[in-house]
N, C-alpha and C positions, 0 to 999 in steps of 0.2 A: 135711666128711669123711664124715659118716654117709651122705649121699646116695651118695657114691662107693662106699662099702662095700656098700650094698644094690643098687646098679645098676652091675654090672661093665662095661657098655658105655657108661656115661655119661661125658660130658666136662663139666666144671664151668667156667663163666666167671662170675666175681664182679666186679661193677662197684661201686666204692665211691668216693664223692667225697672223703672225708677221707684225707689222706696217711697219717696215723697209723693209722687203721683198716685201710687197704689194706696197710700194712706188716705189721700184726698178722695179717691174713688170709694174706699170703704166707708168713709164718713158720709159721703153723698148717698150711698146705698144702705146706710144703717137702717135696720128694722125691716129691710126687704128680704124676706125669707127665700126668694127665688134667685138671689144673686150671690155670686162668689167672686172675690177678687184675689188673684194669685200674683204675687210679686215674683217674676221670673222672666226667662228668655223665651219669647213666643216662638222662636225657631227651634226650640227643643221641647216637643210635645210631652216627653217623659216628665217634664217639670210641672205640667198642668193638666195632663190627660185625665187624671182621676177626678178632677172637678167637673168634667163633662159627663161622667157617668158611663155605664155600660152602653155599648151600641153607638156612641158618638153623638154629635150634635145635629139637629135637624136643620139648623141655619147657623152660619158664621158670618159676622161682619168683621172684615179685616181693614182697619184704618191704618194703613202702612206708613212708616216713616218715609219722607220724600224730600225733594229739593225745596219745597215750599214756594215754588215759582208762582203759584196761584194766589199767594197772599203778600207779594212783594209791596203792594201799595200800602198795606198796614204794617208790614214788617220789612222795610227795605234792607235792614242789616242782614237778612237771610241771604241776599245775593253775594255778599262778601265771603260767605262761608262755602260757596259752591264753585266747583270747577268741573271740567269734563270727567276727570278721574273720580271725583266724589259722587257725581251722578251715576257713573257706571257702577261704583261700589254700592250705592243705594239700590240700583236695579237688581244687583245680585242678592242683596238682603231681601228685597221684595219677593224674589223668586223663592228663597228659602222660607220666608213667611207663608207664601202661598202653599208650598209643599207641606209645611207643618199643619196649617189649617185644614188642608184637604185630607190629611191623614186622620183627622178626628171628625170628619163630616160623615154622617150616616148615609147609607144608600138612599138616593132620592132627595137628599138635602141640597140646600142652596148656599153658595158662598158669594157674598157681596164684597167686592174689593173697592176701597176708596182711598184717594189721596187728595191733598190740596195742591197738587202739581198741575200745571198746564202742559207738561211735556208728554208727547205721545209715548216716548220710551218708558215712562212711569205709569202709563194708563193703558191705552189700547194695545200697544205692543207688548206690554207686560202680561196682560191677560191672554192675548193671542198666543204668545210664546208658551205660557203655562198650559193652556188648553191643548196645544199641539203635543205637549210632552206627557200630560197626565192621562192615564188610562181612564176612560169613562167620562172625561170632562167635555162639556159642550158649552159654547157661549150662548147665553139666553138674553133676550131683550129685557130691559128693565121695565117693570110694570109700575105704574103710579099707585101709590097707596090708596086705600079706600078713603073717599072724601077729598081726594086731590082734584083740583080744578084744572081744566085745560081750555085753551082758546082755539076755536076753529080758525083755519087759515083763510 
């Protein structure tokens, strides 16, 4: 909803695998004519591409599933569920998600990739690997949003 408030021309398409979470998203976005929630597999664009419309999306925010290493302080149980193998599997899923999102990105569009992980393999290395393999992809520096404050060094 915040994105829609700050971007009056934006149309939001949310893809969520969990029926429960998709229903919660639909409820949260109820009455917002510029939002669509698709319950499906985000690695399979054929399940949700129609919601993006012809020509693809001008921007994609990919909040990828991750090891949750960045929220261990508030969710310490997340550590119990992770192993080297599970992180490697997550990294492969993240690459599939990046490829799927990229396939629906319009020429000149931007893809913002986010996780709550602190691991380089799930962040810097993930986007560097993807950019090296995806035709036309280049890494761009993040620009602060309008109204953001920064402190001089």
